[in-house]
Structures are given as structure tokens and as C-alpha cells.
N, C-alpha and C positions, 0 to 999 in steps of 0.2 A: 517613398521606397520604389525602386525600379522593379517592375514585375517581369517574370520570366514566362515566355510563351513557347509551347511545343507544337510544331506542325507535323502531323503524321499523314503522309500522302505519297503514293508511289509515282506520281507524275512530277517530274523535276520542274517543269515550267510553272505548274500551279504552286508548288512549294516555294520556288524562288520569287514568284510574283507576290505571294502573300507575305513572305519574309521581308521584302523591300517595303511594302506598304506598312507593315506592323512596326518595323524598325524606325520608320520616319515619325512614328508616334512616341518614340522614346522607350519602347520595350526591348528587352533582350530576347532573341529568338533562337530556338534549338530546332533541328530538323531530323526527321527519321522517315525512311522510305517504306517501312513496313511496321506491323504491329509489334513484332518481337523486339526490334530495335527501339521502338517508341517506349515500350514498357521498361526496357533496360535503362534508357535515359531518365525515365521518371523516377527510377530507384536511385539514381546517382545525383540528380539535381533537384533543387526546390522549384517546382513548376507550379505556377498559379493558374494558368489556363491552357487547355489543349484543344487545338482544332484538328479533328480527326476525320479522314475520309471514311465514308460508309463502306466502300468496296476496296479492300486491301488485298494484296496477293496472298497473305497468310491469315487473314482474319476478317470478320465482319465488324464494322464500326460500332453498331448497336451492341454487339456482344462484348466489345472492348470496354464499354462504359463501366460495368461492375468490376472489371479487372483493374481499370485505372483507379476507381474509387477504393478498391481494397489496398492498393499501394499508397495512395495519397488522398484520403477522404476529403481534405480541404480544397483540392483542386476542382476547377469547373471544366466541363467538357462541352465543346460546341461541335456538332457533327456537320460534315460537309458532304453534300449530295449533288449528283449531276441531274437529278430528276425533278427539280422544283418542289418536291415534297417527299418525305420519307413515308412509305406505306405504313410502317410500324412506328410512327413517331410517338404515339402514346406509350408504346413499350419502352422507347428510348428515354422519354421523360421520366417514366416510372423507375427506370433503371438508374436514374440520377443525372441524365444529360441536362445541361443548362438550356440549350436550344439547338436549332439547326439552321444552316444557311445553304443556299444553292450556288454551285459553281457558276461563275460568269455573272452573278448579280452585280449591281452597281457597287463598286468598292466602298462607297460612302456608307453602305449598310453594315459592312464588316466591322468597322472601328467602333461605332456606338454599341453594337452587340458585344464585342470583345471587352469594351470598357466596362459594361455592366457586369460581365462575368468576372473580370479582374477585381472590380470593387467588392463583389460578394466574396471572392476567394481570399482577398486580403483581410477582410473582417474575420473570416473563418480561421485563417492562419494566426491572426492576432489573438483570437479567443483561445486557441490551443496553447499558444505561448503563455498567455496570462494564466491559464489553468495550470500549466506546468510550474510557473513561478509561484502561484498560490500554493500548490502542493508542496513545493520546495520550502516556502516560508513556513507553512503549517508544521512541517516536520524538520525545521532547521535547528541548528545548535543553539540559537538564541532563545528557543522555547524550553531548553533544558534548565531547570531551576537548580541553582547551587553555586555558592561563592567560596566554599571550602577548598583548600589546596588539593586534597585528593580528587575532588570532582573536577576542578579546573584542569588538573593534569590529565585526567581521562578524556575530557573534552578536547584538549589540545592534540592529544594523540589521534583521536578520531577524526579531527579536522584534517590532519596531515594525510591520513590514509584514504580519506573520502575521495580525493581527486584521482586516485588510482583505481585499478580493477582488482587489486590484491584481495585475497581471501582474508576475512577477519574472524577471529575467535573472541567472543565476549565472555568473560568469566566473572564470578562473584556470587554472592548469596541470592537465594530466591527473592524476587520482589525489588531488586535494585534498579530496575528500569532498562533492562537489556534491549527489549523491543523498541523502546523510545530511541535508544542510541542507534539501533540498526536502521530505523526510519530516517534519522538525521543523517547518517552516513549516506544512505541512498539519496536523500534530498539534496545533499551537497555534491553529489557526483554528476558526471556527464550522462548518467543513465536515468536521471530523475523524470524524464518525460515518458519513460517506459514503466512497466508494472513493478510494484513492490509486493511480493507474495510471502506470507508467513505461514508456517506450519509447526505445530507442537508435536515433536517426535514421540512424546510419552503418552499422547492421547489416543493412539490407535495401535492395534495389533500389527504384527509384521506384514501380513497379507494386505490388509487395508492401507497401511502406510505406504507400501510399495506401489499400490494402485493409485493412491492420492498423489504421490511424488512423481511417478513416471507414466501413469496412464495405463490403459489396457485395451485389448482387442475384444470384440464381441465373441462370447463363448469361451474365453480363456479360463474362466472358473464359474462356478455356480453363482448365478445372479448377475453375471456380466452380459446383460441383454443388449447393450449397444456400446460402440467405441467410446472411450473416455480419454480426454486430453488431461495429462498430468500437470501438476503445479510447475514443474521445471519448464514445460513447454509454454505454459501461460506466462511465465516470468521471462521469456526469451527477450533478450536485449536489456533486461532490468536486473533486479536483485531478488534472491530468494533467501528468506530468513529461516534457518533451521533451529528452532528453540528446543532446549532439552536434548541436545545432540547425544549426550552421554547415555540416553536410554535406548538408542537405536540398536536393533538386532545386528549381529555380526555379519550375516549374509547381506543385509542392506548396506552395511558399512562398506563392503567390497564394491557394491554397485556404485555407491556415492564416490568412492575413490576413483573409479574409472571416469566418472563425469568430470572430476577435478583434473584428471590427467589428459583426457581426450576431448572433453566437451560433448561426449556422445553417450547414449544409453539406449536400451531396448525396452519397449513397453511390455507389460505382462502379456504373453501370448503372441508377441511379435517376433519376426525373424530377421528384420532389418533394423539398423540403428537410426535413431533420430538425433540430429545435431542441434545443439543450442549454444547460445552465447549468454551465459548467466553468471552474475557475481554471487558468490556464496558468503553470507554472514551467518556464523553459527554461534550458539550460546549454550552455556552449561553452568550448573552450580556444583558440578563434580570436579575432582582433580583427575583429568583424563590421563595424565602420566601414571598415576597410581592405578587407575582402572585398567590401563594397558598391562601393567605389571601383574594384575590379577587375571588377565586373559579376557576381560570384559570389553576392551576397546582396542581396535587395531592401532598399533604404534605407527605404521606408515600413514594411516589416515590422520592421526593426531599431528604428525609433523606437517602434513599438507594443510590442515586447518589452522594450525597455530603459526602461520607465516607472520602474522601480525596479531599479537595477543593484547587485549585491553582488559584490565581488571577494573570492575566497577566497585567502588567502596560501599560498604554497608552503611546504614543510617547511623549506627553507633560510632562509626569512624568520622562522621561529619555532623556532630550535634548542632553546630551553628546553622545548619541548613534546615533544621526541623521546623522552625516557625516560618521561615521563608516558604517552604513547601506547603505548610498549613494555610498560609494566606493565599497562595496560588490556588489551592483546591477549594477554599471558601469562595473565591470569586467565580471559579468554574462552576461550582454546584449552585451558587446563587443565580447565575444566568440560566442554567439548565432548569432550575425549579421555580424561577421567578420569585425568589426570596430576596430579602433586603438585609442580610446580616452584614454588619459593618466591621466586625472584628472579634477579638477574644478577650475575655477578662483575665486578670492576673492568675487566678486559680486554674483556669483552663490552660494557660500558657505553661504554668509550672508543672501541671500534670503531664503535658506533652513532652516537655524537656526531660522529665524524670523517668519516662517510660523506656524500657529496653528496646522496643521495636524489633522484635525477632522476625517479623514479617516485612520489615523495611518499608519502602515507599508504598507498596501495595497495601500494607496494613494501615499506614497513615491515611491513605486516600479513602479507604473504606470507613475509617473512624470519623474523618471529616464529613463524608457524605451523610453518615448517620446523624452526626451532630447538627448539620444544617437542617435535616428533616425535623429534628426534635426541638430546634431553637424556637423560643417564644418571645424573644426580645431582640434588640439590635446587636447584642454581643453573645457569643457562645460562652456558656458557663459550665461549671464542673458537672452539673447533673445532665448535661447533654452527652457525656462520655460513658463508655461501657463501665460496668461495675468494678472491674479490677483497677480502674483509674481513680476511683472515688474514695479519697482518704480525707480525714480531718487534719487540721494543722499539726496536731500532736502525733500524727502518723498512724492512728488507730482507724480501722475500717469502720464505716458508718454502720449503725445497728441493722440487724437482719430484717426488722419490720419495715424500715424505710427502704432497704434494698429491694424487698419484694414489691413494694409499691412502685418504686422507680422502674424495676424490671417490667412490671405489667404495663406501665405507661410507655416504656420504650417499645415493647412489642406491638402495642396497639397503634402507636404512631407510625412505625415502620410498615405494618400491615396495611394501614391506610394509604401510605405513600406508594406501595407496590401494587395497590388495588387488589390485595388479597393473594398475590403471588407468593406462595409459601417458599419456593426454592430461592427466589431473590431475597425474600425477607430473612431466611436463614443465613444466606451469604452476607448480607449487611450486618446482621447481628453477630456473626462470627460463631454460629453454633450449628450443629448437625440438624438435618431435617427432622429426624425422629425426636430430637430434643425439643424442637420448635412445636411439634404436634403435642408433645407432653405438656409443654408450658401453656399452650392454647387451652387445653383441657383443664389444666390446674387453675388457670385464672378465668375460666369461662368466657373466653374471648370469641 
């Protein structure tokens, strides 16, 4: 790979001499006569190493190092000085400079130093690209489990829109995998090296949600003891996922509409706008058209969000995918828990396929996690499932005495797995925390 070098120096003769020497080694060279132009070039080109004069007409080279690193952390900086040594060389190295060299030194010293800097930079750029590829693969469409026609249709639509910057609205029942789709869309987009930020719009009140989304200034409200960067700013250049968008307050909806229209917003307590370049993927289990008819959702915002609408099918609409998803979750939790479950027996499979799955994929995932915890053999069996799954072949529910014993065993095993965490145990068991405490007392656990 041909590396790119940037020389920042206000002396034309020095710049041109260095450029000739460096080009002879096969590098591409860019030049800038001051710090301002150097930083601008750095933002426009992929630069592997920078040779920067310490004394510039508009900047100090040592102070330029952190500015360069903030724009391109993977680039390496070599400082150029006329004084044989930089008095604050320790400061320069701490700031992130690779090394320094004296003007007029034997030119043979420049190339070996530059070569080492470029070698380090190339590795850093490669690591960044691999990390971006890894993130893209981890959240790629190939990771979405499902062979049914409704799911394949949703995947194909998402793949087509991923390459654009178009706003996407994901609709469907709760637990159908909207965030997984949002991450896959981001991973397949040109924004995948930038942040993916998710926020649940139903989890916070209006004031807190506004602060989380857009940030605030110190003293803008009680408790605002320091400036806060909002999630839109954190997601700049990337994607923000607004889950449960139908729960958002009407005042915040107006502010969100302005972001969609202008790419700008004002932080809480701020008087000037902040500009961002963010792709919005929103999700809801509500019918936003009906919500707008009721006055609960802005119709103009609905039209802006639903430029590209993808409906995710419920698990009931894709019964052929139930066992595929179950196998996927079994493998996932076996790795996570270091268990060695190999599969499911027929009674377990039958119970899964007969269940209505009102909680969709999220419910199935929780059921499989609990089953893997409770497994005592190479296969998952009927007694690893919650009580409402457990039926005899004749269709009659098993007797109450056995149910109580199984329930006690379930709770004990899940408590052991969560190391006594009652909240996590209640979540895995699918019961309320108060119910769990009552059961613990009832069974003397």
C-alpha cells in the first residue's frame, strides 16, 4: 500500500526538499505552509504520517499534535525543529508525537524514521478497518435468523435501503427484532465505522429524554451541574436508533422533526444550534397513522419517518423459523454459560411450535436461556420449559403437586445462575419481582 505523507512547514525550500526526498522512496506527498491548511488537508485526505515544523506562523507544532490526533488518531506525527532538540520534547511525546528530527540533519536519518512511523500508522489504520469490518459482520444481515418468506422479504427491503442515508421506520409487534434490524442496516451502510446509538423513547420522561437526545448546558435545569453531550451528537456521522418512537412527547416530536428537516437542534439551555449528520432509524409497535388521527403523533413527523417502512413479521407469522431460532439461541447460551447442550428432544420441539409466542423472539430467547440453565442432559426436555408449556400427550396439564416441585426447582436453578440477583431471576422466570419474593418465601429458598 502506498502511504501518504503530509509536510507542514512555512519554508518553501524545506518543504520542497523534503518532498523530493520522500517521493523518491515511493510515498505520496501533500504540502501545507501553515497549521490551518495542514489540518484542513488532514480532514480531506487519508494521511499516514505528518512531518510538522515546531514553529509555524499560526501555530506551535507541539500544540498541533493533539489537534492532528483528534482528526486522525491513527496518523503518526514527526516534529521538525531548527534547534537540535525540542525543549519540551517530553510534552510532545506525551501528546502523541512519534518523534522529532532536526532541520539540516543528514537526510539519511529522515527516511528510516519516517519508515518506522509509516509502518506503525499502517498497522493502526488496518486495525481500525478490521474493527469496522468486524462490527459490520457482527451486525450483518447474515446474522439474522429466518428462512420464512415474510422474514426474507423484510431482509431484502432492509438490504436495499441500507446503502442509502434514507430514514427508516421499522414496525411490528414488540419483540420482533427491530433493534437487530437497525444494527444490520447500520452495519451494511457507509456509516458503519461511525457510532450506532440506541435510545428507548418510552424509558424516560420528557425532560430527561430531551436531555439524553440533545444534551444540555450547565445550569439549564436543577441537577444540570455540567455540560452534557446528547446522543444525537454522539452519533454524528453514524446512525441513531429511536425505539418506541410512538411514545415520544409531542413537544419533542417537533424538535425531532426539525432535526430531520435541517440536521440541526438546540441543546437544553443553549441559544445556538448544533449541526449533525445522523441517519435516523425509528421503530414502533403502534400504528402511527392511527395515533396521528387521535392527536398523539404529529402527522408531518410520521410522513418524514415513514419514507421507507419495513414491517417485521411476528413469530406467529413465521412458525417455520421457531426451531431455527431456538437452535441459534441454544448455541449462543451454551457458549456464554460453558454448557454442552446438543439439541432438543421431540416433546420440547413440539411445545415450542405449539406455543403462541405473544412476546415473539424476545420471549423465545428468554425461554431458551432459562432452559439451558435448567438442562441436566445433552438435550433440552419438556421439564426445562415454563409451566404453561408443560402438557401431557393427552393435552391435560400435569398435576399441581408436580408443578409445584418443578416450579421450586426452576426458581432454585435460576437463582443460582444469577448468583441471587432477584431482578434478573424474575426477568428470566417471566414473573414480577413481588411474585418472586412470595415464591421464595413459600418454598423456603
